N, C-alpha and C positions, 0 to 999 in steps of 0.2 A: 504493500500500500504506500510506503514512503516514496516509491518511485514516482507517484503522481506529484508529490511535493517537489522532488528534485527536478522533475520535468518543468513544472511551473517556474521554479527559480531560474532554470537555465534559459527558458524562453522569454520570461517577462520582466525580470528585475534587473536594475542597472549593475554593472560590474562594481566590485568593491563592497557588495552587500554581505552582511553576516546575519544569519537567522538561527534562532534556537527555540526549542519548546521543552518545557518541564512539566511534570506533575509534582505532587507533594513529596515524592521519594527520589526521583532520578531525572537525569537529562534524557529526553526521548529522542531529540533530534538536534543536530548542530551542523551548520553549513557555513563555510567561510573561516576566517581566522578568528579563533576564540579569544586570542590575547591582543588583538589589534586595538589600540586606543582610539575611540571615536569621540567626536564632539556630539553631545546628545541634545543640545539646545534646550527646549522647554521640558524635556524629561527631567532636567535639573530640578524642576519645581517639586518633584516627589522627594528628592534628596533633602531639599531645604525644609519642606513641610514635615518630614519625618524627624528632622532635627528639632524643629520647634515643638512638635508634639511630644518628643521625648523630654525636652526641657520642662514642658507643662506637667508631664507625668511625675517628674522628679520634684515638682513644687518650686522650680526656679522662676517660673512666670505663670501667668494665668491667661487662658484663651479669651477671657473677658476684659483683659487690659485694654485701656483706651490707646489706640494707635491709628495713625493716618488721619483722614478728614475728621472734622468735628462730629462727634457722635459715633464714630466707627470703632470697632473692636478688632483685636488681633484676629479673631475668627472671621471677621468680614474680609480682612486682607487675604487670608489664606484661601478663601473660597470665592474670590473675585466678586464679592458683593459689597465692597466698600464705597462704590460710586466713582472711584478714581478712573481716569482715562488710561489708555494702554501704556503710555510712556512719559506722561507729564504729571508730576505730583501737584502742580498748581491748577490743573483742570479737573473739576469735579462734575460728573455728568448726571449723577442721581444721588438721592439720600442713601445712607447705608441701609442695606437689607432690602432694597426695593427692586434692583435689577442686577443681572449677572453681566458685568462688564469686565471682560478679560483684561488683566492689568499686570504687565511686567513690573511696573514701578511699585505696585502694591506688594508684590512678593519681596522686592528689595527693602521696602520699609518694614515689613514683617521681620526680615532677617536682621536688620539694624536694631530693631526693638529687642529682639531676642538676644543679640550680642551684648547690648547694654545690660540686660537683666541678668545674664549668666556670668558676666564679667570676663568674657573672652570672645574672640571671633567665633561666630557660629560655625564656620567651616572647620575649625579645629574640633569643636564639640561634635560635629557630624562625623568626623573621622574617628573620634573616640567612641561614640555611642551608637553609630550606625554601621559605618564601613568596617571597623575593626571586628565587632562581634559577628558580622555576617561574612567575614573573610573576603570582603570586596577590596582586595589588596592594591588594585590599580586605579580605582576611582578617586576622583578629586574634584574640587571646585576651584575655578579660576576667578575671574573678575566679577562675574554676575551670579547672584543667587537665583535669578530667573532663567538664565540661559547659558551659564558658563561651565556646565559640568562636562567632565570627561569620564568615559567608562569603557569597559570591554564586554564582549558577549558573555564570557565566563562570569564576570561580576554581576551582570544584570540577570543572568540565570539564577544566581544565588539569591538575589533580591526577589525575583519572581517566585521562587520556591518558598521563601520565607513568607511572602504575602499570601501564599496558598495555605501553608500548613500551620503558621502562627506558633512557632516554637521558641523563638529567641526574643523578639520584641514584646513588650507588655501588651496585654489584650486591649487596653484602652487606646493604645496607639493604632492598633489594627482597626479598631472600630471607627476611629476618627478619620482614617485615611480612606475608608471604604464606604462610609455611610453618608448620605446626602446631607449637606449643611444648608440651612435656609431653603427648604424645598419650595417648589412652585414658581421660582423666579424665571422670567423670560430673559433671554440673552442671545448673543451671537457666538457661535463656535467658529473660531478662525478657520477659514477655508471651506466651511460647510454651511454657513448662513445662519439665519434666525432660527432659534429653537424654542419651543414652548411646551414644557419647561426646558431649561438649559442646566441640567444637574451637574454640580460639582460637590466633592467632599471638601475637607480641609486639606487641600493640596493635590487632589487627583480629579480627573474628569470622569464622570460616571455616565455610562451609555444611556440608561433610562429609556425614554421613548424617542430619542433623537433620530431624525431621518432627514437627509442622508447622514451617514456616519462612517468613520474610518475603520471600525471593526466590522465583523461579518454579520450577515443576517441571522446566523445561528448563535451568535454570542448572546448570553442572557442579559436582561436589562441591568442586572447588578454588576456587570463587567466594569472594572475601573482601571485607570492607568493614565497614560499621557502620550502624545506624539509631539515631535519637535520639528522645527523648520530645517534642521539638518537632514531630514529624511530618515527619522528614527522613531520607534515606538516601543512601549511595553504595555501589554494588557494582561489583566489577571481576571479570570472567570472562575470563581469558586464553584459555581454550579456545575461546570464541566470538569472542574479539577485540573485546569490547564492554565499555564501562563506562556505567552509568546513574546519574543523580543526580536525586533528588526532594527539593525544598525546599518546606515548607509552613508554614502559620501555625496549623493546627488541631492541638492536642496528640494524640499517639499514642493510639489506642484501637481498638475493635473494627472500625471502618470501615477503618482502615489494614491490619489483619490480613486483611481480605477483599480489598481492592483491590490491595495491593502485589504479591502473587504473580501475580495476573491481569495486572497492568500489565507486570511483568517478562517474562512469557511472550509478551505481545504484542510487546514490544520485540525479543525474541529471534526471533520469527517474522518480523517485518517486516524486520529489518536483517541477520539471519543465516541465516534459513531452517532453523534447527536443530531446530525442533519442528513 
């Protein structure tokens, strides 16, 4: 059955792509260089959010802390519901909690707030509390907490496996990264248009009822993860028991919008028989 997946990769995806699939116990499929360091763009937001959530679990900060625009909380920033624009902290497009406005600058402000609260750079805390216990030995953050992450297929397979089986990170961290925050908000999913609702957790995008979407038709509504403009994604579907990671070097565009849903459905069909 895996031949179908290999054939699709050979026929349809750009050169330099790495792909992996895990369940809760093992790596089911790996294609490409598992140790190549890729820019993961907005997949970085999952790293950043997990660090903030771990700090909250340890009592170093509170998700209800005031941060960002007047009336906004740290939880609003992590869930793209603070009202901030995409890239300008001085532009506020809606009151907190009223619309889902995807915001890189909101994630940067959340990270700065966390760094101030914990008394060290958040990226160091992430290395100690997330990357190290998950043995993500090559992953790191550079300039941006929204888009500056670097990682490998092997590292992200470890992350996907943890987000499926929930063995290392605290339960409350898993709940916050996978449950919808501020449900029912309308918003725009970059590259895929207006969505009603446009569900996000505290740090991850949740499929919900979105259409069109970058995951497959067979992915459950509870599927969560992120894609990045570097042409990369991670999704975690606990209903199917699978996580899939795609790392690429071609910037996100129309090709990815066409092939990612098909690829996800092939993965589900081959390894889960769910479609």
